[in-house]
C-alpha positions as CSV (number, residue, x, y, z in Angstrom):
1,M,3.8,-18.9,-16.1
2,D,3.1,-15.5,-17.2
3,L,2.0,-12.1,-15.1
4,D,-1.1,-11.8,-14.6
5,L,-1.7,-8.0,-14.9
6,R,-4.9,-7.9,-13.4
7,K,-3.8,-9.9,-10.4
8,L,-0.9,-7.2,-10.2
9,R,-3.2,-4.6,-10.0
10,Y,-4.8,-5.9,-7.1
11,F,-1.3,-6.2,-5.6
12,V,-0.6,-2.6,-5.8
13,A,-4.2,-1.7,-4.6
14,V,-3.3,-3.5,-1.3
15,A,0.2,-2.2,-1.2
16,D,-0.6,1.3,-1.6
17,R,-3.4,1.0,1.0
18,L,-1.7,-1.2,3.3
19,H,-5.7,-2.8,3.8
20,F,-7.4,-5.3,2.2
21,G,-11.1,-3.6,3.2
22,R,-10.5,-0.4,1.6
23,A,-8.5,-1.4,-1.4
24,A,-11.7,-3.7,-2.2
25,D,-13.8,-0.9,-1.8
26,D,-11.9,1.0,-4.5
27,L,-11.3,-2.1,-6.6
28,H,-15.5,-2.3,-5.9
29,I,-14.8,-6.5,-5.3
30,A,-15.6,-8.0,-2.4
31,Q,-12.8,-8.5,0.1
32,P,-12.9,-12.5,0.3
33,V,-12.3,-12.2,-4.0
34,L,-9.4,-9.9,-3.5
35,S,-7.7,-12.3,-0.9
36,R,-8.1,-15.1,-2.9
37,Q,-6.4,-13.3,-6.0
38,I,-3.5,-12.0,-4.2
39,R,-3.1,-15.9,-2.5
40,A,-3.1,-16.4,-6.6
41,L,-0.5,-14.3,-7.2
42,E,1.6,-14.8,-4.6
43,H,1.2,-19.0,-5.7
44,D,2.1,-17.8,-9.4
45,L,5.1,-16.5,-8.3
46,G,6.1,-18.2,-5.4
47,A,7.1,-16.0,-3.2
48,A,4.6,-14.7,0.0
49,L,4.4,-10.7,-1.3
50,L,2.0,-9.5,1.9
51,M,2.5,-10.0,5.3
52,R,-1.1,-10.0,7.9
53,D,-1.3,-10.0,11.1
54,S,-3.2,-8.4,13.8
55,H,-1.7,-5.0,13.3
56,G,-2.3,-4.9,10.1
57,V,-0.4,-5.5,6.2
58,T,3.4,-4.9,6.0
59,L,5.3,-5.6,2.4
60,T,7.7,-8.7,2.7
61,D,11.2,-8.1,0.4
62,A,9.4,-9.6,-2.2
63,G,6.7,-7.9,-2.0
64,E,8.7,-4.6,-2.3
65,Q,10.9,-5.5,-4.8
66,L,7.2,-6.4,-6.7
67,L,5.8,-3.4,-6.0
68,A,8.7,-1.2,-7.4
69,D,8.8,-2.9,-10.7
70,A,4.4,-2.8,-10.8
71,G,4.5,0.7,-11.9
72,P,6.8,0.3,-15.3
73,L,4.7,-2.6,-16.3
74,L,0.9,-1.3,-15.5
75,S,2.0,1.5,-17.3
76,S,3.6,-0.3,-20.3
77,A,0.4,-1.9,-20.7
78,A,-1.6,1.1,-20.6
79,A,0.8,2.7,-23.2
80,A,0.5,-0.3,-25.6
81,R,-3.3,-0.5,-24.9
82,H,-3.8,3.6,-25.9
83,R,-1.5,3.3,-28.9
84,V,-3.6,0.5,-30.4
85,T,-6.4,2.3,-29.8
86,L,-5.3,5.4,-31.5
87,A,-3.8,3.2,-34.2
88,A,-7.1,1.8,-34.8
89,R,-8.9,4.9,-35.5
90,G,-6.5,5.2,-38.8
91,G,-3.2,7.7,-39.6
92,R,-0.1,7.7,-37.5
93,R,0.3,10.0,-34.8
94,L,3.3,11.0,-32.5
95,M,2.8,13.3,-29.5
96,V,5.7,14.6,-28.3
97,G,5.8,16.1,-24.7
98,F,8.3,19.1,-24.1
99,R,9.1,21.1,-20.9
100,A,8.6,25.1,-20.2
101,G,11.4,26.7,-22.6
102,V,12.1,24.1,-25.4
103,A,11.8,24.7,-28.7
104,V,10.4,21.7,-30.6
105,A,9.7,22.8,-33.9
106,P,13.2,22.0,-35.8
107,A,13.1,18.7,-34.7
108,I,9.7,18.2,-36.2
109,E,10.4,20.1,-39.3
110,R,13.3,17.9,-39.9
111,F,11.3,14.5,-39.1
112,A,8.6,15.5,-41.2
113,E,10.8,15.2,-44.2
114,R,11.3,11.4,-43.5
115,H,7.7,11.2,-42.4
116,P,5.3,13.6,-44.1
117,D,2.4,11.1,-43.4
118,V,2.7,10.8,-40.0
119,V,1.1,14.0,-37.7
120,V,3.2,15.2,-34.8
121,D,1.3,16.9,-31.8
122,V,3.1,18.4,-29.0
123,Q,2.1,18.6,-25.2
124,R,3.4,20.8,-22.8
125,L,4.9,18.5,-19.4
126,E,5.9,20.0,-16.1
127,G,8.4,18.4,-13.7
128,D,5.7,16.8,-11.7
129,D,4.2,14.8,-14.5
130,Q,7.0,14.3,-17.3
131,A,8.0,10.8,-16.2
132,A,4.1,9.6,-15.5
133,K,3.0,10.4,-19.4
134,L,5.4,8.9,-20.5
135,L,4.9,5.6,-18.6
136,D,1.4,5.6,-19.4
137,G,1.2,6.3,-22.9
138,R,-0.2,9.9,-22.9
139,I,2.9,10.7,-24.9
140,D,5.2,9.1,-26.9
141,I,9.1,10.7,-26.3
142,G,9.5,13.8,-24.5
143,Y,11.7,16.5,-24.3
144,V,12.6,16.1,-20.3
145,R,15.0,18.4,-17.7
146,L,16.6,16.5,-15.1
147,P,16.0,15.2,-12.6
148,I,13.7,12.8,-13.5
149,D,12.5,8.8,-12.4
150,E,14.4,7.2,-15.0
151,T,12.7,4.0,-13.9
152,G,11.0,2.0,-16.7
153,L,12.6,4.9,-19.2
154,R,15.5,5.3,-21.3
155,V,16.8,8.7,-21.2
156,I,19.3,10.5,-23.8
157,P,21.1,13.6,-23.0
158,V,20.5,16.1,-25.7
159,Y,22.2,19.6,-24.3
160,T,22.6,21.8,-22.0
161,E,21.9,25.2,-21.3
162,P,23.0,27.7,-18.6
163,R,20.6,28.8,-15.8
164,V,19.9,32.4,-15.1
165,A,18.5,33.7,-11.3
166,V,14.9,34.6,-11.4
167,L,14.3,37.7,-9.1
168,P,12.0,40.6,-8.6
169,T,13.2,43.9,-10.2
170,R,13.4,45.6,-7.0
171,H,15.9,43.2,-5.5
172,R,19.5,44.4,-4.6
173,L,21.4,42.5,-7.3
174,A,18.0,42.7,-10.0
175,G,20.0,43.9,-13.6
176,K,23.5,42.9,-13.2
177,E,25.4,41.4,-15.5
178,Q,26.1,38.6,-13.5
179,I,26.3,37.1,-9.9
180,T,27.3,33.9,-8.0
181,Q,25.9,31.4,-5.6
182,A,27.6,33.0,-2.8
183,D,25.9,36.7,-3.6
184,L,22.6,34.7,-3.5
185,A,23.3,33.3,0.2
186,G,20.5,33.1,2.3
187,E,17.8,33.8,-0.3
188,P,14.8,32.0,0.4
189,L,14.3,29.5,-2.5
190,L,10.6,28.9,-4.5
191,W,11.0,25.2,-5.4
192,D,8.9,22.0,-5.6
193,S,8.9,19.5,-2.7
194,D,11.5,17.7,-3.5
195,P,14.8,18.9,-2.0
196,S,17.0,17.3,-5.0
197,T,16.1,19.3,-7.4
198,Q,17.3,22.3,-6.6
199,P,20.4,23.2,-8.8
200,T,22.5,25.1,-6.3
201,S,25.2,23.7,-4.2
202,R,24.8,26.4,-1.5
203,P,21.1,25.2,0.9
204,H,18.5,28.3,0.6
205,P,15.7,28.1,3.8
206,N,12.7,27.0,1.9
207,A,10.2,30.3,0.9
208,G,7.1,28.0,2.0
209,Y,5.1,27.7,-1.4
210,L,5.4,24.9,-3.6
211,V,4.9,26.4,-7.5
212,R,4.1,24.2,-10.2
213,G,5.6,25.8,-13.3
214,V,7.2,28.6,-15.0
215,D,4.1,30.7,-14.9
216,E,3.3,30.6,-10.7
217,T,7.0,30.9,-10.5
218,L,7.3,34.2,-12.0
219,E,4.4,35.2,-10.1
220,H,5.3,34.1,-7.1
221,V,8.8,35.9,-7.5
222,A,7.6,38.9,-8.4
223,S,5.4,39.2,-5.5
224,G,8.4,39.2,-3.7
225,R,8.0,35.6,-1.9
226,G,11.3,34.3,-3.0
227,I,13.9,33.4,-5.9
228,S,14.1,31.1,-8.1
229,F,16.6,29.1,-10.9
230,L,15.4,29.0,-14.6
231,A,17.0,27.4,-17.7
232,R,18.3,30.3,-19.7
233,S,15.5,29.9,-22.3
234,A,13.2,31.4,-19.8
235,T,14.8,34.6,-20.6
236,V,13.1,34.1,-24.4
237,F,10.0,32.4,-23.8
238,Y,8.7,34.2,-20.6
239,S,8.7,37.8,-19.6
240,H,7.2,40.0,-16.8
241,P,7.5,43.6,-16.1
242,N,8.5,43.1,-12.3
243,I,11.2,40.4,-13.0
244,S,15.0,40.5,-13.9
245,Y,16.6,37.7,-15.5
246,V,20.5,37.7,-14.1
247,P,22.8,34.8,-15.1
248,V,24.6,32.6,-12.1
249,S,28.2,31.8,-13.2
250,D,29.2,29.1,-10.9
251,I,25.5,26.8,-11.2
252,E,25.6,23.6,-12.6
253,P,23.8,24.4,-16.2
254,D,20.3,23.2,-16.8
255,Q,20.5,19.3,-18.8
256,V,17.9,19.0,-21.5
257,C,17.2,14.9,-22.6
258,L,15.1,12.8,-24.7
259,A,12.8,10.2,-23.2
260,V,10.9,7.1,-24.3
261,T,9.9,4.0,-22.1
262,A,12.3,1.7,-21.9
263,S,10.2,-1.1,-23.8
264,R,9.0,1.3,-26.4
265,T,10.3,-0.3,-30.2
266,S,9.3,2.0,-33.1
267,T,11.0,3.2,-35.8
268,V,9.3,6.9,-36.1
269,V,10.0,7.1,-32.1
270,D,13.5,6.7,-33.4
271,D,14.0,8.3,-36.3
272,F,12.1,11.4,-34.0
273,V,14.8,11.1,-31.6
274,A,17.6,11.0,-34.3
275,A,15.8,14.2,-35.6
276,A,16.0,15.9,-32.3
277,R,19.3,15.2,-31.5
278,A,20.6,16.1,-35.3
279,T,18.9,19.9,-34.5
280,A,20.4,19.6,-30.9
281,E,22.0,23.0,-31.6
282,I,19.5,24.8,-33.3
283,T,17.0,24.2,-30.1
284,A,19.7,25.0,-27.9
285,E,19.8,28.2,-29.3
286,C,16.7,29.1,-29.1
287,G,16.9,30.0,-26.0
288,N,19.7,31.9,-26.6
289,Y,18.3,35.5,-26.5
290,E,21.3,37.1,-28.4
291,M,20.5,34.8,-31.4
292,W,17.1,35.7,-31.9
293,Q,18.0,39.2,-32.0
294,R,20.5,38.3,-34.9
295,Q,17.5,36.3,-36.4
296,G,15.5,39.3,-36.1
297,L,12.8,37.2,-34.4
298,R,12.5,39.1,-30.9
């Protein structure tokens, strides 16, 4: 039997809240109706998904597995609906997401040689929404930076670029030609809520500020609230009078990848991937200050 997406949405609502009453309120349906739909889904799958007792609701092993699989399934359905709606409006469009510091223009220009009839739009991504925007169809393909939750995605490495330390200009190491991770030992680090995204092998105390995006990072660093690490392209695309960028010799490079939903089959998307990979060296060099100087672009 085919999996009913409506029932699946109902299950996710209950699994997220572990409460039938609150889930029914959120879904704007009666609780008995919700209970019947969940029982019907369990019958369809031949497995108990939720355990109900006087203490509340818990997920069975089968329920945990379905919850893990439900996100990509529902996102893929939403993305398909979004693409159909766009197609019905006429014309062909491709939405390309990109992280800060990634130059998309070289790939767009090469792609246009083969698909002059396709309009390519671009949209900025941040670390906390790059997977979500791919899965729900807001973007068709994205230039992402690792780490990223790869569930439901096909991730293709494109290029790496060195990282730099982001320091306030009054910092003792500001203006140095190069430093090591050891030079920054003990410095409070501005990063997001997931410590696994810290690129350093040496632990840093949490600066206590959650930042989103390069602009917020630069303002916090400039105010002396901590340090950060960014890809080298930050030195080209972002300047700040109170910020010093210093290369770090022994830090892992930043990995830029292309990402598309794993279930997506499209010759247009495949051709953009090919164009992006063919222009990877040019794209990477756009984050090289010396290259920009040679080209007279800065």
